[in-house]
C-alpha positions in Angstrom: 58.8 78.1 102.0 60.9 75.4 103.7 61.7 73.6 100.5 62.4 76.7 98.4 64.3 78.8 100.9 66.0 76.0 102.9 65.1 77.5 106.2 66.2 74.7 108.6 69.4 74.2 106.6 70.1 78.0 107.4 69.1 77.6 110.9 65.9 80.1 110.7 62.5 79.8 110.7 59.6 81.9 108.9 58.9 84.2 111.7 62.6 85.2 112.0 62.9 85.7 108.4 59.7 87.8 108.3 60.8 89.9 111.4 64.0 90.2 109.7 62.5 91.4 106.3 60.2 94.0 108.1 63.4 95.5 110.1 65.6 96.0 107.0 62.8 97.7 105.0 62.1 100.0 108.0 65.8 100.8 108.1 65.9 101.8 104.4 62.2 102.9 103.7 63.6 106.4 103.8 64.8 105.9 100.1 61.2 106.4 99.2 61.3 109.7 100.6 64.9 110.8 99.9 65.4 109.6 96.2 62.4 111.5 94.7 63.7 114.8 96.6 67.3 114.4 95.2 66.4 113.4 91.6 63.6 116.0 91.2 66.5 118.7 91.5 67.6 117.2 87.7 64.0 118.2 86.8 62.5 114.7 87.1 58.8 114.5 88.2 59.0 113.7 91.8 55.8 111.5 91.7 57.1 109.4 89.2 60.4 108.8 90.7 58.6 107.8 93.8 56.8 105.0 91.7 59.8 103.9 89.9 61.9 103.8 93.3 59.3 101.6 94.7 58.9 99.4 91.6 62.8 99.0 91.0 63.4 97.9 94.6 60.5 95.4 94.7 61.6 93.8 91.2 65.3 93.8 92.2 64.7 92.5 95.8 62.5 89.9 94.4 64.9 88.8 91.9 67.7 88.6 95.0 65.2 86.2 96.7 64.5 84.0 93.9 68.1 84.0 92.3 70.2 83.5 95.2 68.3 82.9 98.4 70.1 85.6 100.3 68.8 88.2 102.8 70.0 91.2 100.8 67.7 94.2 99.8 68.1 96.7 96.7 66.9 99.8 96.1 68.3 103.1 94.2 71.5 103.8 96.0 72.4 106.5 98.1 75.6 108.7 96.9 74.7 107.5 93.2 71.5 109.4 93.1 73.4 112.4 94.2 76.1 111.8 91.5 73.2 111.6 89.0 71.5 114.8 89.8 74.1 117.1 91.0 77.2 116.0 89.0 76.1 114.7 85.8 72.8 116.8 85.1 73.4 120.0 87.2 77.0 120.1 87.0 77.8 118.7 83.7 74.8 120.0 81.9 73.2 116.7 80.6 69.8 116.1 80.6 68.3 113.5 83.0 67.2 111.7 80.2 70.9 111.1 79.1 72.0 110.4 82.7 69.2 107.4 82.6 70.8 106.0 79.4 74.2 105.9 81.1 72.8 104.0 84.2 70.8 101.7 81.6 74.1 101.1 79.6 75.9 100.4 83.1 73.4 98.0 84.0 73.8 96.0 80.7 77.6 96.0 81.2 77.0 94.5 84.7 74.6 91.8 83.5 77.4 90.7 81.1 80.0 90.8 83.9 77.9 88.9 86.2 77.2 86.2 83.6 80.7 85.7 82.6 81.9 85.4 86.3 84.1 88.8 86.2 82.3 90.0 89.1 82.5 86.9 91.1 86.2 86.4 90.4 86.8 89.9 91.7 84.8 89.0 95.1 86.8 85.7 95.3 90.3 87.5 94.7 90.0 89.8 97.6 92.1 88.2 100.6 89.8 87.1 103.5 91.4 89.4 106.1 90.6 92.3 103.8 86.9 90.6 103.6 86.6 91.1 107.3 88.1 94.5 107.3 85.3 95.7 104.8 82.6 94.2 107.2 84.2 96.5 110.0 84.7 99.4 107.8 81.0 99.1 106.8 80.0 98.9 110.6 81.7 102.4 111.2 80.3 103.8 108.0 76.8 102.4 108.6 77.0 103.7 112.3 78.2 107.2 111.0 75.3 107.4 108.7 73.0 106.7 111.6 74.6 109.3 113.8 74.3 111.9 110.8 70.9 111.1 110.1 69.8 111.7 113.9 72.0 114.9 113.7 73.8 113.7 116.8 76.9 114.3 114.7 77.0 117.8 113.0 79.1 120.1 110.8 81.8 121.9 112.8 83.7 124.7 110.7 86.7 124.2 113.1 87.0 120.7 113.5 84.9 119.1 110.6 82.5 117.5 112.6 81.1 117.8 116.4 78.5 116.8 118.7 75.2 118.5 118.4 74.7 121.1 121.1 71.4 121.2 123.1 72.4 124.4 124.8 72.9 126.0 121.4 69.7 124.5 120.3 67.6 126.0 123.1 69.5 129.3 122.9 68.5 129.2 118.9 65.0 128.3 119.6 65.4 125.2 117.7 65.0 122.6 120.5 61.2 121.9 119.9 62.0 120.6 116.5 65.7 119.8 116.2 66.9 119.3 119.7 63.9 117.0 120.7 64.6 114.5 117.8 68.1 114.3 118.7 67.2 113.6 122.5 64.8 110.8 121.1 67.4 109.2 118.8 69.7 108.9 121.7 66.8 107.4 123.9 66.3 105.1 120.8 69.9 104.0 121.0 69.6 102.9 124.5 66.3 101.4 124.1 67.4 99.0 121.0 70.8 98.2 123.2 68.6 97.0 125.8 66.4 95.0 123.6 69.7 93.4 122.1 71.1 92.7 125.6 67.9 91.0 126.6 67.8 89.1 123.4 64.3 90.5 122.8 62.9 89.0 119.3 63.0 91.8 116.9 64.5 94.4 119.0 66.0 96.5 116.2 62.6 96.8 114.8 61.0 97.5 118.0 63.7 100.0 118.8 62.5 101.7 115.6 58.7 101.5 116.4 59.1 102.6 120.0 61.3 105.7 119.0 58.8 106.7 116.5 56.0 106.2 118.9 57.8 108.6 121.4 58.1 111.1 118.7 54.4 111.0 118.0 53.5 111.5 121.9 56.0 114.5 122.0 54.0 116.0 118.8 50.8 115.2 120.6 52.1 117.0 123.8 53.7 120.1 121.9 57.3 119.0 122.8 57.7 118.4 118.9 56.5 121.0 116.7 57.0 120.3 113.0 59.0 122.8 110.8 58.7 121.9 107.2 61.1 124.7 106.3 63.8 123.3 108.3 63.1 119.7 107.1 61.1 118.4 110.3 57.8 117.0 109.2 54.8 115.9 110.9 55.4 112.2 112.4 52.0 111.1 111.7 50.9 109.8 108.3 49.5 112.0 105.9 46.2 110.5 104.2 45.0 113.7 102.7 45.7 112.7 99.0 44.3 109.1 99.5 46.2 105.9 98.2 46.6 106.7 94.8 49.9 105.7 93.1 51.6 108.5 91.3 51.9 107.9 87.5 55.0 106.7 86.3 54.5 108.0 82.8 56.8 111.2 82.9 59.8 108.9 83.5 58.9 105.5 82.0 61.6 104.5 79.2 62.6 108.4 78.9 66.3 107.4 78.4 68.2 109.5 75.8 71.1 107.4 74.0 72.1 110.4 71.8 75.6 110.9 73.5 76.3 107.4 74.0 79.3 107.7 71.6 81.0 110.7 73.2 83.8 110.6 75.7 81.9 112.4 78.4 79.3 109.4 78.3 81.8 106.9 78.9 83.3 108.7 81.9 79.8 109.2 83.3 78.7 105.5 82.8 82.4 104.3 84.1 81.8 106.4 87.3 78.5 104.6 87.7 80.1 101.4 86.9 82.7 101.6 89.4 80.8 103.0 92.5 78.1 100.4 91.8 80.2 97.5 91.4 82.3 98.0 94.5 79.7 99.4 96.7 77.8 96.1 96.0 80.8 93.8 96.4 81.6 95.6 99.6 78.2 95.3 100.9 77.9 91.4 100.2 81.4 91.0 101.5 80.7 92.7 104.8 77.2 91.5 105.3 77.9 87.8 104.3 80.9 87.9 106.4 79.0 89.0 109.4 76.3 86.2 108.8 79.0 83.4 108.4 77.7 82.9 104.9 81.3 82.8 103.3 82.5 79.4 102.8 86.2 78.1 104.4 87.8 79.7 101.2 86.3 83.1 101.7 83.7 82.7 98.8 80.0 83.2 98.6 78.1 80.3 97.3 75.3 81.6 94.8 76.9 85.0 94.5 76.2 85.0 90.8 72.4 85.1 91.4 73.0 88.0 93.9 75.0 90.0 91.3 72.7 89.3 88.5 69.6 90.6 90.6 71.7 93.8 91.1 72.6 94.2 87.6 69.0 93.6 86.1 67.7 95.9 88.7 69.9 98.9 87.6 68.8 98.4 84.0 65.2 97.9 85.0 65.3 100.9 87.4 66.6 103.0 84.6 63.8 102.1 82.4 61.2 103.0 84.9 63.2 106.5 85.7 65.5 106.2 88.7 69.2 106.1 89.3 71.5 103.1 89.9 69.9 100.2 91.9 72.2 98.5 94.1 72.6 96.2 97.2 71.7 98.2 100.4 74.1 98.1 103.2 71.0 98.3 105.7 70.5 94.7 104.7 72.8 94.1 107.7 70.0 95.3 110.1 68.0 92.2 108.8 70.9 89.8 109.1 71.4 91.1 112.8 67.7 90.1 113.3 68.5 86.6 112.1 67.5 87.0 108.6 69.5 84.3 106.5 67.5 83.5 103.2 65.6 84.9 100.5 62.4 84.9 102.7 63.9 87.9 104.4 64.5 89.9 101.1 61.1 88.8 99.6 59.2 90.1 102.8 61.2 93.4 102.0 60.1 93.3 98.4 56.5 93.0 99.3 56.8 95.9 101.6 58.3 97.9 99.0 55.2 96.9 96.7 52.7 97.8 99.2 54.3 101.2 100.0 53.0 102.2 96.7 49.7 102.0 98.2 50.5 102.9 101.7 53.2 105.6 101.0 52.0 107.9 103.6 52.7 105.4 106.5 56.0 104.6 105.3 57.1 107.9 104.4 56.2 109.2 108.0 59.0 107.2 109.6 61.4 109.8 110.6 65.4 109.3 110.3 65.7 109.9 114.1 63.8 106.7 114.6 65.7 104.4 112.2 68.9 106.1 113.3 69.3 103.9 116.4 68.9 100.5 114.3 71.9 101.8 112.2 73.9 102.4 115.0 73.3 99.3 116.8 73.8 97.3 113.5 77.2 99.3 113.3 78.2 97.7 116.5 77.0 94.2 115.6 79.3 94.2 112.4 82.2 95.8 114.4 82.7 92.2 115.9 84.3 91.1 112.6 87.4 93.1 113.5 88.5 90.0 116.0 88.8 87.8 112.8 91.4 90.0 111.3 95.1 88.9 111.7 96.9 91.6 113.5 100.1 89.8 113.7 101.1 90.1 110.2 101.4 94.0 109.5 101.3 93.4 105.5 97.7 92.1 106.4 96.6 94.4 109.1 97.8 97.7 107.8 95.7 97.5 104.4 92.9 96.3 106.7 93.0 99.4 108.5 93.5 101.5 105.8 90.4 100.0 104.2 88.3 100.3 107.6 89.0 104.0 108.2 88.4 104.9 104.7 85.0 103.9 104.4 83.6 106.5 107.1 86.1 109.1 106.5 85.8 109.0 102.8 82.1 108.3 102.9 82.0 105.4 100.6 82.5 101.6 100.7 84.1 101.6 97.3 86.8 104.0 98.3 87.5 101.6 101.1 88.1 98.8 99.0 90.0 100.6 96.6 92.3 101.9 99.5 92.5 98.6 100.9 93.3 96.7 97.5 96.2 99.3 96.5 97.8 99.4 100.0 97.6 95.4 100.1 99.3 95.0 96.9 101.9 97.6 97.3 102.8 96.8 100.8 103.2 93.0 100.0 105.4 93.6 96.8 107.5 96.3 98.5 108.3 94.1 101.5 108.8 90.8 99.3 105.8 88.9 100.6 103.8 89.0 97.2 104.9 85.4 96.2 104.6 84.1 99.7 100.9 85.3 99.8 100.2 84.0 96.4 98.4 87.4 95.6 96.2 86.6 92.4 96.8 88.3 89.2 93.3 89.9 89.5 94.4 91.8 92.6 97.3 93.2 90.6 95.1 94.4 87.9 92.5 95.7 90.4 95.3 97.7 92.1 96.2 99.3 88.7 92.7 100.0 87.7 92.0 101.7 91.0 95.2 104.0 90.7 94.1 105.0 87.1 90.5 105.7 88.5 92.2 108.4 91.0 94.4 109.6 88.0 91.6 109.9 85.4 88.3 110.8 87.4 
């Protein structure tokens, strides 16, 4: 392992990497439950999608470990699965088989782009300050996801967002299943923060396990009462169905290429392509920046292997029967635990493989237990803001725009798009473009992003 993963060279060891891999897996294990629920709305078999989710995550993450030696973990992406089910299938009326074909073609295009250095060139073209801003934007985005998952932040018709009301929960009679989980999440944030302050090894993972454990105690004592109709399930693993693996047959190789040459297919495929490309690049930039993996020129060594793993994972996932596979921003939780090599991702991959047999355990991990981890990881990634040059407004303002766009528009790719467009426009308008030596590719990206907003 030392020779293959170069642990000493990366300032880490086996125990740290394994702990980091477990932590990353725990923070993103929810995808095993959420992805089948979302894609089943399109008519896909829920059990088959579960198996496809676990298998595609296992294969793509193994490729990440072997091809790049980076601690990034992949799985079918949130947002992309919703676009697949609710927009392409339910909204536009295409079959899920045709949607899978679009995902498969997108993956093939990505493989070509990765092998021809196009994606690597895009990564390298983004200015260093903007790369730090992406890391900061992701920090707010991932913390916001955590706050939402825990229901600490909820919908408010007057202000769009608001704080969860314990008083309202008691009055509505929902405290014993909704209110108590919010309280447990808040306690979990404090527990995880204490572990981080005390430098406890595996503090983020311990925060997840202890918060989950407190929830189980609450269930045993009657403080927490499961309510399946409201989306609050038992916190105890359900082994009633045994350890059987759901059959993959209903979705395996079911792609329908009959609409490949239609304009709608091109639009659908491009939408998958755009979001996946810049979500992945954003995650790589943000997490790698936080882990100090970028070299002095802001480049990520071995990025081709990372991008290739992502691309192959997407096509393989489509063959199994799931939406676009992408690099998960939750990889930051493992990096925060000290993960620096492919051993972290390999550990997470093995756990995805085991989840096929131990799905009751992993599916029992509640969102209120993983939310504190996401929020604390958001804090740890926020520190990259100190690396942004705020003395130059042509650098700082695009960074600010990229940062606020990610959580407010709920998209990493939108943050990158807004940051690139504003960076180019402001530097050209103020006559600083030549001085900054902005690359041709940045101009091309700005134009493409603008066209994207006009066309899509």
